[in-house]
N, C-alpha and C positions, 0 to 999 in steps of 0.2 A: 918683311923682315921675319926671321924665326923667332918665336918667344919662349924656345927653350930654355929653362932657366933653374932646375930643380937640383938640389944637392941635398945630402943627409944631414938635416938641421941639428947641428950641436952633437953629433955623433962620431967621435973618433973610431978609426979601425979597430984600436984595441978593445974599446967598450963595446962595439958592436960584436966582435968576435966573442967577448965575455957572456953577451946575452944570448949568444945562439946555443943551441942544444936541445936537451929534451923538451917536447912540446906535449903540453897536458892535452888529453885527448878526451873530448866531452861526449859523453853518451847521453842518448835520451831514451828515457822511460815515460811512457805515457800509456794510460789504459783507457783514456777516453779523451773527448775534445776538451772537457772540462778540467782534465787533471792537469796541474801546474807542472812546470818544467823541473826536473831533478838532474843535477849535472855531477859527473864524478870523473876524476882524473884517473886514467889508464897507464900503466908503466910503459915508458918506451915509446908511444906513439909518437909519429911526427910526420912533417909534410916532405915528401921526397923531392928530388931534382926536377920531376916532371909537373909539379903541382898536385900531385895526387897524395891524398892523406894514407898512411900506412899505420895500421895499428900495431902496438907491440904486444909482447907476450901476454901482457894483464889486460888487454883490452878484451874482456869476455864477459858473458852473462847476457841476461835478456836485453830486450831493447835494440833501437835501430841507430844506425851511424848518422851523423850530421846531415844537413844539406836538403831541404825540401821535404821534409817527414812529417812537419807539422802543418795542419792546414789552419788558417785563421779566417775563414770566411773569404769576402770578395778581396781582402788585401792580398791575398797570394796571387791574385790576377792583376792586380793593379800595376800602373807603369810607375816609372822612377819618380814622376812629379806628384805622385801621391804624398800626403803627408809623411806617412810612416816609412816609406819607401825612401823618400828624399832625406830623412834624417839618416838613414842606414848609409845612404852615399856620401853624406857629409863625414860620418865616422869612418868609413872605409877609407876616403880620401885623407882625412887627418891622421890616421894610423901610418900613412906613407909620408906625409908632408911633415909632421909633427910628433911623431911616435907617440901618440895619445888619441884616445878616440873622443876626447873632450874637446871638440872643433870650436865651441864657443869660448874657449879659454884664450884662442888665437887672435881676437880682435886686436891686442895690444902687441902681439908678436912683430919685431923688427929687427933685422941684422942684415949686414953685407955678407952673404955666404960665399963671396969670392968666385962668382962664375960670370963676372963680365956684364952683369945686368943691375950694378948698384944695389940699394936698399932692396930686399924681399921682406913684405909685411902683410900682415892681416890674415884673414881666413882662408885666403885662396892663393897667397903669394903675390900679391901685387907688386911689381917692380919699378923703381924710378927710372930705369933705363929703357922699359919698353912701352911706356906710355900709358899702360893701365892704372898706375898709381896716381899719374896727373889727372885722367878722367875721374877716378874716384875722389879726389880732392876738390875737383871741380864740381862734382855733383854734391857733395858734402855742403859745399858754398851754396847750394841751390835751397838746401834744406834748412842751413842755419848761416846766414850772413855773418860775417864778421869772425867766424869760428878760429880756433887756435892754429889751424893749418892753412887758413886762406892765404896768409903771407908769403907761404913757401910756392905759390903758384908760378912765380916768374922764374924762380929756380928750378923747379921740377920741368918748365918748359926748356930751360937751357940744356939741362943733363940728359933728357931724352934721347935714348940711342947711345948713350954712353955709360960707364960704369962711375962717373965723377960723382962727387959729395959736394961739389962747389955750391955755395949757398944754403946747405942743408946741415949735414954735421951732427953733433951731439944736441944741439938744440932741437933740431927736427926730430930727433929720436924721441926725446923726452916729451916734445909736444904731441907726437903721434900716441905715446902711451896715454898721455892725459885725454886726448881725443877719444880714445878706444873706450873710457868709461861713459861717454854720452851715448845715449841710446838712438840719438838721430845718426852719429857715425857709424854705429854698428847697423842701423837700418840702411846707410848709404852703401856700406861694404855687402850687405846682403843683396841690394840691388844690383850692383855692378856685378857680383858674382853671377846672378841670374841672368843679366841682360847680356853679357858677354861670353859666359861659358856655359851654364847649365841649361839655360832653356834652348839655345841654338843646338847643343848636343844632343838632347833629349829630342827636339823637333825632327832632326836629321835622323836619328836611331828610329823613330816611328816610321818615317818615311821610307826608310830602308827594310821595314817589316820585323824590326828588332824587339824582343821583349826586355825586361827590367835589367836583366844582366847586360845585354849589348847596350843598352842607354847607359849604363854605368860606364861600361868599356870606353864609350865614346867620351863621355864626360871626363873620366880621368885622363884622356888622352888629350883633350882640348886644354885642360888645366896645364898639363906638362907643356905642350908643345905650341899651343896658341891657335887662335881661328884664322890662320892665313891660309893660302892656297899653294904656298911654295913646298918643295919637297920636304923640307924639315918641320912642316907646320900640319895641324890636324887635316885640313882640306886635301893637302898633296897626299897625305898618308892614305886617307880613305880611297881617293882617286887610283893610287896604285894598286891597291888591294882589289877594288872592283874591276880593274882591267884583267885580272886573273881568277878571280873567284865571284861568283854572282851573289848578292844578298838575296834573303827571303822575297823580297819585292820584285825581284826579277827571276823568281823561279829556283833560287840556290837554297841549300841546306843551310839553317841558321848556325847551327855547331859548327860545320865545316868553315863557314864564312868567318866566323868570330875567331876560330882557330888561326886561319891565315892572317886576319886583322892582328891577333896578338904576335904571330910571328914577325910581321913587317913591324910592328910597333918596338919588339925588343930589337931587332937590327937597328933601328934608327935611334934607340936611346944609345946603343953600344957606339955610335959614331961620336958621341961627346963623352969625354972623360967624367963629367959631372954626374954621369947616369950610368956609370958601368955595373952599378947594382941595381938588376932588374927584378928584384923579388915581388915589387907590387904587381908585374906581370905574372913571373913565375909561380909565387906560392901564394897569391891573393887571387887575381882573377881567373888565372886558368884553374886554380882548385876548384872554383866554383864550375868553370866551363866543364872539366872533367868529370865532374858530378852530374853533368846536365841539368844543372839547377839554373835553368834560363830564365825563370821568373825572379830569381835573387830571393828565395823565400828562406826565412831564418828556421832554425839555428844555422849560424854561420861560423866556421873556424878558418883561421888564415894565419899567414906570417908575413910580415915586411920587415927586412933586414935582420930575420932570425928573431924578431921578437913575436910571441904568439899573442893573438887576439880572438875574441868572440863576442858575437851578438847572438844571444840565444833565444830573444822573441821579438816580436815588434816594438818598437819604442812607444 
């Protein structure tokens, strides 16, 4: 089963259009490794349709443009599963999934986004119709027997594979939000995110010889498309790319391989109406790739759905 299921949460086309426009262009001024970051907005800077940052007329003065310009010791060379880079990954995904960098505020999130997968909820978009929400609630039961969501396991088993709310409804939504305040439910969400999505994506990327950016590109893909092997899932997507372009582990060029992967992923997204906005690829991931920021070193500047975001230093 393909787990494709993402939609622009809570964003109407009109609001998305209103949020588009001039993007603040952050410049870096640094005289030494110890000098703190200073950012300033330059007039009319923007991210173009190819995912490249284009400064406006006001982008002048000393200092260098974003992406990979600050060294912070060994963190620059770290993989995505290092604490700082994992936090960056969570924020990047949240910008696309929830229009916010505050991913920890999403434990309580739940709604039916009308994509045919029932309820979408939590920090990674667990779905009642795809099985991962069911597995999450079961795992929560291992951590806390008799929890407020345990009674919904039979209903989640019945609606798996459908968009149905039978046996769930408003009561389930409220109980989900109640559970979200429980540190053990937060722990359960973190565990399932890592076990199903993050850890497998990073492990596969490392095996393919990819640095932190490539590891994130894999992670974001598995979040949206799921860890299956069919053509519409992460495994099938990766296999289709490797047939044509070699990853570094097979002697290929890393940047060329990632570019081919993003091309294929964009094409896959466009096969579903729910993913006709491909900005998380075009003006987020490809922005970093075009800048050759293969190690995903901050400061970072990107857009999703026309909204500008930045991470100016390591968390």
